[in-house]
C-alpha distance (Angstrom), angle and dihedral (degrees) to the residues before:
residue distance angle dihedral
M1 . . .
P2 3.74 . .
E3 3.82 114.9 .
L4 3.81 132.0 -163.6
P5 3.87 98.6 -64.1
E6 3.86 92.3 49.5
V7 3.79 93.4 45.7
E8 3.79 92.2 46.1
V9 3.83 90.0 52.9
V10 3.78 88.4 55.3
R11 3.70 93.4 44.7
R12 3.79 92.1 54.0
G13 3.81 89.8 49.4
L14 3.76 92.3 51.0
E15 3.78 91.5 46.0
R16 3.75 89.6 58.8
W17 3.85 97.6 43.2
V18 3.76 107.0 27.4
A19 3.73 111.5 27.2
G20 3.84 115.1 104.6
R21 3.75 94.2 18.0
T22 3.82 126.8 123.3
V23 3.75 119.3 -130.1
R24 3.80 113.4 -124.0
E25 3.79 99.8 -177.8
V26 3.81 143.3 -10.3
A27 3.80 128.5 -149.1
V28 3.85 117.8 -166.5
L29 3.81 104.9 -160.9
H30 3.92 97.6 176.3
P31 3.74 124.1 39.0
R32 3.92 94.3 -148.1
A33 3.86 87.6 63.0
V34 3.81 88.9 70.4
R35 3.65 100.6 31.3
R36 3.78 92.5 120.5
H37 3.87 89.7 59.0
A38 3.72 96.9 83.5
A39 3.84 94.9 -157.8
G40 3.78 92.6 60.7
G41 3.70 138.1 -120.8
A42 3.65 100.7 -59.3
D43 3.83 91.2 54.7
F44 3.89 87.5 47.3
A45 3.68 94.0 55.7
A46 3.82 95.5 42.9
R47 3.81 95.2 50.2
L48 3.85 93.6 44.7
S49 3.86 94.0 46.9
G50 3.76 110.7 93.7
S51 3.81 95.4 17.3
R52 3.85 123.2 122.4
V53 3.78 117.6 -130.4
A54 3.85 100.1 -125.5
D55 3.80 95.7 -169.2
V56 3.77 142.8 -46.4
R57 3.81 120.8 -98.7
R58 3.85 139.4 -174.4
R59 3.69 140.1 -166.8
G60 3.71 116.1 -177.5
K61 3.83 106.6 -49.8
Y62 3.80 94.2 -16.4
L63 3.75 123.0 100.5
W64 3.85 126.2 -171.1
L65 3.84 138.8 168.1
P66 3.79 115.2 -142.1
L67 3.78 110.5 -141.6
D68 3.81 126.5 -145.3
G69 3.77 107.1 -148.0
G70 3.72 95.2 -178.3
T71 3.82 102.5 -57.5
D72 3.78 129.8 95.8
V73 3.74 93.7 -115.8
P74 3.80 120.1 52.8
D75 3.81 112.2 -126.5
F76 3.80 102.7 -175.3
A77 3.74 137.0 26.4
V78 3.73 145.6 -166.9
L79 3.74 109.9 -104.9
A80 3.85 113.7 -154.9
H81 3.84 119.6 -150.3
L82 3.78 106.1 -168.0
G83 3.74 93.2 -175.5
M84 3.91 116.7 176.1
S85 3.81 97.7 -34.0
G86 3.86 110.2 7.3
Q87 3.77 115.8 138.2
L88 3.81 129.9 -173.5
L89 3.85 107.5 -155.5
V90 3.77 132.9 179.7
Q91 3.68 104.2 -143.2
P92 3.83 133.2 173.8
S93 3.75 107.9 -97.3
A94 3.88 91.6 -122.1
A95 3.88 93.8 52.2
D96 3.73 116.9 114.4
D97 3.79 116.1 -98.0
E98 3.79 118.6 -97.8
R99 3.73 115.8 -113.1
H100 3.83 91.3 -114.0
L101 3.82 98.9 37.1
R102 3.79 106.1 150.3
I103 3.89 106.1 168.3
R104 3.82 131.3 19.7
V105 3.82 125.3 -161.6
G106 3.73 123.1 -167.5
F107 3.70 127.9 -167.4
A108 3.81 135.6 -139.0
D109 3.76 98.3 -120.6
E110 3.76 140.5 74.9
L111 3.84 101.6 -103.2
G112 3.77 90.1 109.5
N113 3.83 97.7 -134.7
E114 3.74 137.0 101.0
L115 3.80 139.7 -163.3
R116 3.73 115.9 -107.1
F117 3.78 130.3 -169.7
V118 3.85 112.6 -149.4
D119 3.76 122.7 -176.7
Q120 3.76 122.6 167.2
R121 3.85 95.4 -172.9
T122 3.80 97.5 35.1
F123 3.84 93.1 -136.6
G124 3.85 89.1 123.1
G125 3.73 133.7 62.0
L126 3.76 151.0 155.2
S127 3.88 125.2 -102.1
L128 3.76 137.4 169.4
H129 3.86 120.1 -119.3
P130 3.80 136.8 171.7
L131 3.81 117.4 -107.6
T132 3.83 123.7 -118.5
A133 3.82 122.6 -132.4
D134 3.78 86.8 -92.0
G135 3.82 91.2 57.2
L136 3.80 96.4 -108.2
P137 3.84 125.6 128.8
D138 3.83 103.8 -102.4
V139 3.77 93.8 -119.4
I140 3.70 94.2 62.9
A141 3.74 99.2 38.7
H142 3.85 91.6 114.8
I143 3.89 92.7 58.2
A144 3.82 112.3 112.8
R145 3.77 124.0 -127.1
D146 3.73 115.7 -89.0
P147 3.81 124.3 -119.8
L148 3.89 93.1 -105.1
D149 3.83 91.2 56.4
P150 3.75 109.8 107.8
L151 3.85 89.3 -137.9
F152 3.92 96.0 52.5
D153 3.76 107.7 130.9
E154 3.69 107.6 -135.7
A155 3.75 95.8 -176.2
A156 3.78 91.7 51.9
F157 3.73 90.6 47.5
G158 3.75 93.7 52.4
A159 3.80 92.1 47.5
A160 3.77 91.3 49.2
L161 3.81 94.4 45.3
R162 3.87 91.7 51.2
A163 3.73 90.9 47.1
K164 3.84 96.5 53.2
R165 3.79 116.5 95.3
T166 3.79 94.3 -137.3
T167 3.79 141.0 88.6
V168 3.65 126.3 -83.3
K169 3.76 102.5 -107.0
R170 3.86 91.9 46.3
A171 3.79 88.0 55.3
L172 3.77 93.7 49.9
L173 3.78 89.9 55.4
D174 3.88 92.1 46.9
Q175 3.85 100.5 108.2
S176 3.72 91.4 -164.5
L177 3.82 89.2 60.7
I178 3.82 101.2 37.0
S179 3.80 123.8 -7.3
G180 3.69 132.0 -149.1
V181 3.83 99.6 40.7
G182 3.71 117.9 114.6
N183 3.79 136.3 168.1
I184 3.82 98.6 -69.5
Y185 3.90 98.8 47.9
A186 3.86 92.3 39.5
D187 3.79 90.8 58.2
E188 3.78 91.4 44.8
A189 3.78 95.2 49.7
L190 3.94 91.8 46.0
W191 3.83 88.8 51.3
R192 3.84 90.5 52.0
S193 3.84 89.9 45.2
R194 3.93 91.9 47.1
L195 3.86 88.5 -126.0
H196 3.77 126.3 142.9
Y197 3.74 114.3 -129.7
D198 3.78 92.4 -120.5
R199 3.76 95.9 53.8
P200 3.83 108.6 132.4
T201 3.78 110.1 -115.3
A202 3.78 90.9 -137.7
T203 3.82 89.0 69.1
L204 3.83 94.4 57.3
T205 3.79 114.2 108.7
R206 3.79 119.9 -145.2
P207 3.80 91.8 -105.5
K208 3.79 91.8 51.5
T209 3.85 92.3 46.4
A210 3.82 88.4 51.5
E211 3.86 89.6 49.5
L212 3.73 92.2 50.2
L213 3.78 92.7 48.8
G214 3.83 89.3 48.7
H215 3.92 89.2 54.1
V216 3.65 90.3 47.5
R217 3.70 91.3 57.2
E218 3.75 93.0 40.3
V219 3.82 96.0 54.7
M220 3.88 91.9 44.5
L221 3.82 92.6 51.8
A222 3.78 91.6 47.4
A223 3.80 90.9 49.3
L224 3.82 89.5 47.8
A225 3.80 89.3 53.5
E226 3.78 89.4 57.3
G227 3.72 96.0 45.5
G228 3.85 95.5 -102.3
T229 3.81 130.1 -74.7
S230 3.80 122.2 -57.1
F231 3.81 118.9 -176.5
D232 3.70 92.4 170.8
S233 3.90 139.6 4.4
L234 3.85 93.1 -82.3
Y235 3.76 97.4 85.0
V236 3.85 112.9 60.8
N237 3.80 137.2 143.1
V238 3.78 123.8 -108.0
N239 3.89 90.0 -79.8
G240 3.73 92.4 52.3
E241 3.75 95.6 -103.6
S242 3.81 127.0 143.4
G243 3.78 127.0 -127.6
Y244 3.81 123.0 -121.5
F245 3.79 107.9 -151.3
D246 3.88 91.2 105.9
R247 3.81 85.6 79.9
A248 3.79 91.6 61.5
L249 3.89 99.6 44.4
D250 3.81 112.8 128.6
A251 3.75 100.5 -166.8
Y252 3.86 115.7 4.0
G253 3.71 114.3 89.9
R254 3.79 94.7 1.7
E255 3.79 100.4 109.9
D256 3.83 111.4 165.1
E257 3.72 92.3 5.3
P258 3.79 118.8 120.6
C259 3.92 115.5 -91.1
R260 3.82 105.9 -112.7
R261 3.82 90.2 -129.3
C262 3.75 106.1 44.1
G263 3.87 108.9 7.0
T264 3.77 94.2 -119.3
P265 3.86 113.2 139.6
V266 3.71 113.6 -96.6
R267 3.76 114.6 -118.2
R268 3.78 134.2 -145.2
R269 3.77 124.9 -151.5
A270 3.79 129.6 -177.6
W271 3.82 109.0 -111.7
M272 3.82 131.8 170.5
N273 3.79 92.2 -20.9
R274 3.77 87.7 -53.2
S275 3.73 134.0 80.0
S276 3.86 129.2 -104.0
Y277 3.83 119.8 -150.5
F278 3.85 118.6 -157.9
C279 3.74 145.2 148.0
P280 3.81 109.3 -110.6
R281 3.76 92.6 -150.4
C282 3.82 101.7 41.1
Q283 3.91 92.5 36.8
R284 3.87 104.4 40.4
P285 3.77 116.1 -171.0
P286 3.71 118.4 -109.1
R287 3.80 119.0 -96.0
P288 3.85 115.5 -100.7
A289 3.75 114.0 -101.3
G290 3.75 110.8 -84.6
A291 3.81 94.6 18.9
A292 3.82 115.7 142.4
């Protein structure tokens, strides 16, 4: 699933091509694409039509478009769930429909393009939600700030991380603690920090926590500069282009390849219905409780 860098790449594209435009019409082509909008597809299309996209925002992996329905302050927004294969594409209005086109949004101007939601596996979708006083869709108000947010509280994160009775990778994937980090960038940041994914968070010192957070930011910014990570054709930006950070990954997806630091073959282990990639020499597993 897309993580913070991939979602930020999409946000930037939408900000360029969609922000400030007024919606003329909406066509919902598959009911699953609006299943999170309880009132259904017709209500989604009716409420979105005539609204102006104020801007495009992101918190962690979540992306939304605040809508100006005629007031100065947007009071609801379109929340995008990209899921496993969702794509938000800006295409010429005359372009052929994509095979898995689910929603089409036309605009009341002469630019000649439209916003399309394409989703092969139909796990994603669009929905309308009221905004909280903080400008967040109400259903994601519990999501923590992400490490690229200027208001991210590093000290509070460190204290919460050490206080949790869990392991470090589980904590990194906890979106109520820190948002935007998924399986790929967790493995990359842990490799750079020389931390095993099962290291108890209670054992992390303040300097080590700060180092880990620095590597989380570092790897995300590097991925963002490359347009994100694309392992297949399902993740693309709004122009349908893939990202190239997969070529620079140090741990994730490199099973049996030599560690770029020490040459030891990288290992993969099943973990929480996912995989964890690590160097057994650079990232030694924690000692069992009670071991000498």
